[in-house]
TORLO-293437 format. One line per field, with one value per residue (C-alpha): y, z, x; residue number from 1. Coordinates in steps of 0.2 Angstrom, whole numbers. Layout:
BEGIN
v (Y/...);
w (Z/...);
u (X/...);
num (NUM/...);
This chain:
BEGIN
v (-454/-450/-443/-442/-431/-414/-424/-441/-440/-441/-454/-465/-465/-470/-483/-492/-492/-501/-514/-518/-521/-530/-541/-546/-550/-561/-570/-573/-579/-591/-599/-600/-608/-603/-600/-611/-602/-590/-594/-593/-577/-569/-575/-565/-551/-549/-548/-534/-517/-503/-490/-475/-462/-468/-481/-483/-489/-486/-501/-492/-499/-495/-507/-510/-520/-537/-537/-529/-539/-534/-547/-548/-539/-552/-565/-550/-547/-565/-570/-554/-552/-536/-528/-511/-503/-487/-473/-472/-492/-488/-475/-490/-500/-488/-474/-474/-473/-458/-455/-464/-480/-485/-504/-511/-526/-530/-531/-524/-512/-515/-504/-501/-483/-475/-459/-449/-456/-467/-481/-498/-511/-516/-531/-535/-543/-553/-553/-571/-578/-579/-560/-562/-572/-560/-547/-555/-558/-543/-536/-547/-542/-523/-526/-537/-525/-509/-502/-485/-493/-492/-506/-517/-515/-516/-504/-504/-501/-503/-492/-497/-489/-500/-505/-523/-524/-518/-531/-545/-541/-538/-555/-564/-566/-561/-543/-551/-564/-551/-541/-526/-520/-516/-498/-493/-487/-488/-473/-462/-453/-456/-455/-451/-432/-421/-417/-433/-438/-452/-445/-441/-441/-451/-468/-470/-481/-487/-477/-493/-508/-497/-507/-499/-494/-510/-521/-516/-503/-487/-476/-460/-459/-455/-441/-432/-437/-434/-452/-467/-485/-501/-511/-508/-518/-505/-491/-499/-505/-485/-478/-486/-485/-482/-470/-461/-446/-456/-463/-458/-455/-440/-431/-434/-419/-411/-417/-411/-395/-394/-400/-385/-372/-381/-369/-354/-363/-365/-344/-339/-327/-337/-341/-360/-360/-375/-386/-385/-384/-401/-415/-424/-411/-422/-411/-420/-416/-398/-396/-405/-397/-380/-386/-383/-398/-388/-376/-377/-382/-399/-400/-400/-417/-434/-438/-427/-427/-412/-408/-398/-383/-376/-384/-376/-362/-373/-382/-378/-371/-379/-397/-397/-394/-383/-394/-386/-385/-375/-362/-345/-336/-347/-342/-354/-351/-356/-358/-343/-331/-315/-320/-324/-307/-298/-308/-310/-295/-280/-272/-261/-241/-244/-259/-260/-250/-258/-249/-257/-273/-283/-296/-308/-315/-302/-288/-296/-301/-283/-274/-287/-286/-303/-310/-321/-335/-338/-352/-345/-342/-360/-357/-341/-346/-348/-330/-323/-333/-325/-309/-309/-315/-301/-287/-293/-306/-302/-283/-290/-304/-296/-278/-277/-283/-269/-279/-266/-255/-267/-263/-283/-298/-317/-329/-349/-360/-375/-394/-383/-395/-393/-374/-374/-383/-369/-355/-341/-339/-331/-316/-310/-305/-290/-285/-284/-277/-269/-259/-275/-285/-304/-318/-336/-350/-367/-380/-398/-416/-416/-403/-412/-415/-405/-388/-390/-374/-366/-350/-343/-324/-321/-305/-296/-292/-286/-287/-305/-313/-325/-337/-337/-341/-326/-327/-321/-307/-291/-274/-269/-269/-276/-270/-266/-277/-296/-310/-322/-340/-353/-371/-383/-403/-406/-406/-389/-394/-398/-378/-368/-348/-331/-332/-327/-313/-325/-345/-351/-369/-373/-389/-393/-409/-408/-427/-436/-434/-436/-423/-412/-418/-409/-396/-388/-387/-380/-365/-365/-362/-348/-340/-333/-329/-343/-347/-363/-365/-382/-391/-393/-389/-406/-403/-388/-397/-411/-398/-391/-407/-409/-394/-397/-414/-408/-392/-388/-374/-373/-365/-349/-352/-354/-342/-345/-340/-328/-334/-351/-364/-363/-381/-392/-410/-424/-436/-454/-460/-446/-431/-416/-401/-401/-386/-381/-368/-368/-362/-351/-353/-345/-354/-350/-354/-360/-348/-355/-358/-346/-331/-314/-312/-294/-305/-311/-295/-289/-305/-311/-324/-332/-339/-350/-340/-355/-356/-339/-328/-309/-306/-299/-281/-276/-258/-249/-238/-225/-222/-212/-225/-239/-234/-252/-253/-244/-235/-246/-262/-269/-274/-292/-298/-309/-304/-293/-289/-295/-276/-277/-293/-288/-273/-282/-292/-276/-269/-287/-287/-270/-272/-288/-276);
w (622/640/655/672/678/689/689/700/718/724/736/723/713/728/731/714/716/733/729/713/722/736/726/717/734/739/724/724/743/738/725/735/751/769/772/755/749/763/765/749/746/761/755/739/747/757/744/734/736/750/745/742/744/759/769/784/781/793/798/804/814/816/827/830/837/832/834/817/807/789/777/777/763/757/755/745/735/730/727/715/705/699/714/718/735/734/743/757/760/759/775/786/785/788/799/816/825/834/850/845/847/829/824/815/804/804/821/813/798/796/781/777/770/767/775/763/767/750/752/750/754/767/774/787/802/818/834/835/835/816/816/812/797/791/794/785/770/770/768/756/743/747/743/727/722/730/728/723/709/706/708/720/735/756/769/781/795/800/813/822/827/839/855/855/837/841/856/844/831/844/851/834/820/804/801/804/790/778/782/790/808/819/824/842/852/845/837/850/836/819/810/814/812/817/799/794/781/769/750/738/723/710/706/686/676/657/650/639/652/668/675/688/690/701/688/671/666/660/647/638/619/611/601/613/628/636/638/648/640/648/632/612/612/622/612/596/604/606/590/580/592/583/580/573/584/600/593/598/582/580/597/598/589/597/615/609/606/625/633/624/637/653/656/654/665/678/677/695/704/722/731/731/713/707/720/716/698/697/689/706/717/732/739/755/760/754/765/779/778/783/796/783/790/795/790/770/769/776/759/749/759/754/772/782/783/785/794/781/791/775/780/798/790/782/799/810/825/836/831/826/838/834/836/847/836/826/838/836/823/811/801/786/781/798/802/790/804/794/779/788/797/781/771/786/796/786/770/759/759/739/728/713/699/686/672/677/685/693/682/689/706/709/709/719/733/733/735/748/757/757/756/741/752/756/749/751/731/731/739/732/714/712/718/710/694/694/697/681/670/677/675/660/650/650/645/628/623/628/628/626/644/651/666/673/676/686/702/706/698/698/695/691/696/686/694/709/724/728/727/737/751/751/752/764/749/739/750/743/727/739/743/724/718/733/723/717/725/722/722/720/715/716/706/703/709/721/731/750/749/765/756/742/739/755/757/766/769/768/781/789/809/823/812/806/791/794/786/793/788/780/794/806/796/807/803/819/816/800/786/770/758/758/747/747/741/737/733/722/724/704/689/679/666/681/687/685/687/680/669/678/673/671/671/676/680/686/679/671/662/648/643/659/664/656/663/654/637/643/653/639/630/642/640/624/625/638/627/644/645/650/654/659/666/663/669/653/636/631/642/631/616/623/628/610/604/617/614/595/598/611/603/589/596/599/612/611/610/627/636/652/667/678/693/690/707/707/713/698/699/694/680/683/663/657/659/654/666/674/685/694/683/671/655/652/639/634/624/606/604/588/581/576/559/559/565/557/550/558/574/569/569/584/594/586/602/598/580/575/568/557/550/551/535/532/522/505/506/488/481/479/464/459/444/436/438/432/418/415/431/444/458/472/461/459/441/447/456/442/446/438/441/429/422/418/410/399/392/385/378/370/367/358/347/338/335/325/316);
u (1040/1033/1043/1034/1049/1041/1025/1027/1029/1047/1042/1033/1050/1058/1046/1047/1065/1065/1054/1062/1079/1068/1059/1075/1081/1067/1069/1087/1085/1071/1080/1096/1088/1090/1110/1115/1130/1133/1149/1155/1147/1156/1172/1167/1160/1175/1188/1178/1187/1183/1168/1181/1167/1161/1172/1160/1141/1126/1116/1099/1085/1067/1057/1041/1026/1024/1003/999/988/995/998/1019/1028/1039/1024/1014/1030/1032/1014/1013/1030/1021/1017/1022/1016/1009/1018/1003/1007/1025/1022/1015/1031/1043/1035/1042/1026/1016/1009/990/999/999/1003/1016/1013/1032/1043/1059/1066/1084/1090/1108/1115/1131/1137/1130/1113/1111/1101/1110/1098/1084/1077/1064/1072/1065/1071/1075/1092/1093/1096/1115/1111/1097/1111/1124/1114/1107/1125/1131/1117/1120/1140/1136/1121/1119/1102/1109/1119/1138/1152/1151/1160/1162/1162/1178/1168/1150/1141/1123/1110/1101/1109/1101/1107/1126/1127/1121/1134/1147/1144/1143/1155/1148/1154/1172/1169/1166/1181/1172/1174/1160/1161/1158/1149/1132/1125/1115/1106/1097/1115/1133/1129/1115/1110/1111/1095/1090/1097/1083/1094/1084/1089/1091/1082/1079/1069/1060/1061/1063/1078/1086/1105/1106/1099/1109/1120/1112/1120/1114/1109/1124/1117/1105/1113/1095/1088/1095/1094/1101/1104/1105/1090/1079/1088/1081/1064/1063/1071/1057/1042/1025/1017/1031/1027/1031/1048/1065/1068/1058/1062/1080/1085/1073/1079/1097/1091/1083/1099/1108/1098/1102/1116/1102/1089/1106/1107/1102/1109/1109/1126/1118/1116/1129/1122/1105/1107/1119/1112/1115/1108/1101/1085/1084/1102/1100/1085/1092/1109/1097/1087/1073/1061/1045/1032/1030/1048/1041/1030/1046/1052/1047/1055/1043/1024/1017/1002/990/983/978/961/959/949/937/933/919/926/911/916/933/949/963/979/991/1005/995/986/992/1003/1011/1028/1026/1044/1052/1066/1070/1066/1070/1061/1047/1045/1047/1035/1021/1023/1031/1023/1033/1028/1026/1026/1035/1030/1018/1026/1043/1040/1051/1057/1071/1075/1089/1077/1062/1078/1084/1066/1063/1080/1082/1101/1106/1109/1090/1082/1065/1064/1058/1041/1039/1038/1020/1014/1029/1025/1008/1014/1025/1011/999/1013/1024/1015/995/998/1009/998/982/982/963/961/970/975/987/972/961/955/952/956/948/959/957/972/969/974/980/981/999/997/983/993/1005/990/1001/1013/1000/998/1015/1004/993/1011/1018/1001/994/980/973/960/962/949/962/950/958/950/955/953/967/957/952/934/933/939/923/915/923/931/944/953/970/972/985/979/990/1007/1003/996/982/971/955/937/926/913/929/935/936/937/947/964/965/973/963/970/965/966/951/953/941/942/934/936/932/939/939/925/914/915/901/900/907/922/938/950/964/967/983/991/1007/1017/1001/1006/993/999/999/980/965/956/963/953/938/945/955/939/930/944/941/921/926/940/948/967/974/992/1003/1018/1030/1046/1053/1054/1049/1033/1029/1030/1017/1007/1006/1001/988/979/979/970/957/954/962/970/986/998/1011/1029/1035/1047/1059/1051/1063/1053/1054/1060/1080/1079/1083/1072/1082/1075/1073/1076/1081/1096/1085/1085/1070/1065/1047/1038/1052/1044/1028/1015/997/984/980/961/954/942/923/920/903/915/918/934/934/935/953/961/953/958/974/976/961/968/983/997/1003/986/980/981/979/961/961/956/948/951/937/936/924/912/925/939/929/917/912/902/893/903/912/912/928/934/941/928/922/904/891/873/858/857/876/873/858/867/882/870/862/879/884/869/872/890/884/872);
num (1/2/3/4/5/6/7/8/9/10/11/12/13/14/15/16/17/18/19/20/21/22/23/24/25/26/27/28/29/30/31/32/33/34/35/36/37/38/39/40/41/42/43/44/45/46/47/48/49/50/51/52/53/54/55/56/57/58/59/60/61/62/63/64/65/66/67/68/69/70/71/72/73/74/75/76/77/78/79/80/81/82/83/84/85/86/87/88/89/90/91/92/93/94/95/96/97/98/99/100/101/102/103/104/105/106/107/108/109/110/111/112/113/114/115/116/117/118/119/120/121/122/123/124/125/126/127/128/129/130/131/132/133/134/135/136/137/138/139/140/141/142/143/144/145/146/147/148/149/150/151/152/153/154/155/156/157/158/159/160/161/162/163/164/165/166/167/168/169/170/171/172/173/174/175/176/177/178/179/180/181/182/183/184/185/186/187/188/189/190/191/192/193/194/195/196/197/198/199/200/201/202/203/204/205/206/207/208/209/210/211/212/213/214/215/216/217/218/219/220/221/222/223/224/225/226/227/228/229/230/231/232/233/234/235/236/237/238/239/240/241/242/243/244/245/246/247/248/249/250/251/252/253/254/255/256/257/258/259/260/261/262/263/264/265/266/267/268/269/270/271/272/273/274/275/276/277/278/279/280/281/282/283/284/285/286/287/288/289/290/291/292/293/294/295/296/297/298/299/300/301/302/303/304/305/306/307/308/309/310/311/312/313/314/315/316/317/318/319/320/321/322/323/324/325/326/327/328/329/330/331/332/333/334/335/336/337/338/339/340/341/342/343/344/345/346/347/348/349/350/351/352/353/354/355/356/357/358/359/360/361/362/363/364/365/366/367/368/369/370/371/372/373/374/375/376/377/378/379/380/381/382/383/384/385/386/387/388/389/390/391/392/393/394/395/396/397/398/399/400/401/402/403/404/405/406/407/408/409/410/411/412/413/414/415/416/417/418/419/420/421/422/423/424/425/426/427/428/429/430/431/432/433/434/435/436/437/438/439/440/441/442/443/444/445/446/447/448/449/450/451/452/453/454/455/456/457/458/459/460/461/462/463/464/465/466/467/468/469/470/471/472/473/474/475/476/477/478/479/480/481/482/483/484/485/486/487/488/489/490/491/492/493/494/495/496/497/498/499/500/501/502/503/504/505/506/507/508/509/510/511/512/513/514/515/516/517/518/519/520/521/522/523/524/525/526/527/528/529/530/531/532/533/534/535/536/537/538/539/540/541/542/543/544/545/546/547/548/549/550/551/552/553/554/555/556/557/558/559/560/561/562/563/564/565/566/567/568/569/570/571/572/573/574/575/576/577/578/579/580/581/582/583/584/585/586/587/588/589/590/591/592/593/594/595/596/597/598/599/600/601/602/603/604/605/606/607/608/609/610/611/612/613/614/615/616/617/618/619/620/621/622/623/624/625/626/627/628/629/630/631/632/633/634/635/636/637/638/639/640/641/642/643/644/645/646/647/648/649/650/651/652/653/654/655/656/657);
């Protein structure tokens, strides 16, 4: 079995659902013919039950230029029924434009949502007289087969977000034929409320055939309650899939066990815990309701495209111009002003003791003075996870490193593209461990090419934490503590240089990328302590298999990370609890065949405990206790010297005589 929850971009998943729905819509329209049977459909839709959860629907309109040169979207989908546009391509169709005069491939995008922001359907409409027929056909499709799934239903009223379209519908009769009342007046903003946003709740899909909820009725496996199927046929296919280790028959009981830990993972101290750990959690709505739409919060959203100002220190100031919005001091935690001030401007007099380190979000929030209503933990999960590894896990698993006494630490973060986009959060490490000078290298193919082999420095100057090029580090009015960072836009096995003290990977997904087939043997050759986080217990089990296949080694038993992100990641084809950095484990390297047996005792983390056996210690004897042989030999060794054999033969001859 293979799940991509927690690793696949939410926008890509959203795009997949949208275009599956739109492809079916176009195929249906092409087979029916223009306006053929529309009257009959309107009568059927007018008799549907009213949407009880959201009696009012909203027709949003995004207008653009007709001068684009891209191939029309419907033509692309009809020519290739398996076409799936990438997230980057989708942006050109739904973007609202920018001040630089971007052109649009389509003149107008119409999409329908309910009041909660759930997308029900969309179409591309022309500004000509056929607009009423296009809207009528779109609404019929949204009522009969809503994109977000569920039973067919209709709204009582319809609000419109465009004055021209509102006037066209007011003059026509298409809404009245559907039994829908046009709301007046036209909406003045994006939605009916200021915090309105599109819903990011995952649209469920069959694990086998990937049919969405609007294409079939999805049900969970009756035993494990973890995997969605659209039919008994798909369930049987998954049950007997070959090889055996990928079949649901092999995984069902394990998944059932993973589901029992749902409450454990949801055991968090925050006031918003119930909302963010629900299996119906909508992250976009959560961010929008708290106005978390800028700073690093924009990187948590699939709807807001954030500027990557982590690249600024890598630009040549003589040739690059810093955008106006990024000049001066930046608060990456904005609009959380209190948290931004504490994290970026203030430094506690003393850090937490390494002998009694912080081991929970409650401890950390109390030490930093945060309210438990603050969602800042979602941004701080990675640096706090590193802190937990250094202070709690590494001293227990690798005591020979004496990591708590080190004055400097070099850390490699593998496949760290997402973490590289949030460099400023790693300043918190210097606050938690002020006696340690950190050097953090981010390695991975996903890093920007501009950052390859480039360095930057996190420092506190004039009361603010800034990210600067090392050439501009000043000793004046600068805090002594700094965090050095460096980027490598390449796979880890292509990286050359001194060994790090520690290797860490966040939400690594060993089984989802071929890069690990080479990176894991590289780690095996370095034999450096390596810790990894995963989104679920299932992912940890897959990582165990990948490590065994790639190196012959193993991984430790995974433990729950107390500093996991509190925001649950909804599964598309499964119902398992997924959280960023939910579980932690470390690699157990295979010992080379020619290594000495004593190495196993000195470095137990290098041996797979399932295959490790203690060496048999021989009982040394003295000449007095073993008169038949010289001192130091063992009576059960089964081996005798040439002299002993000769003495035995002579003794035998004397007895015969």
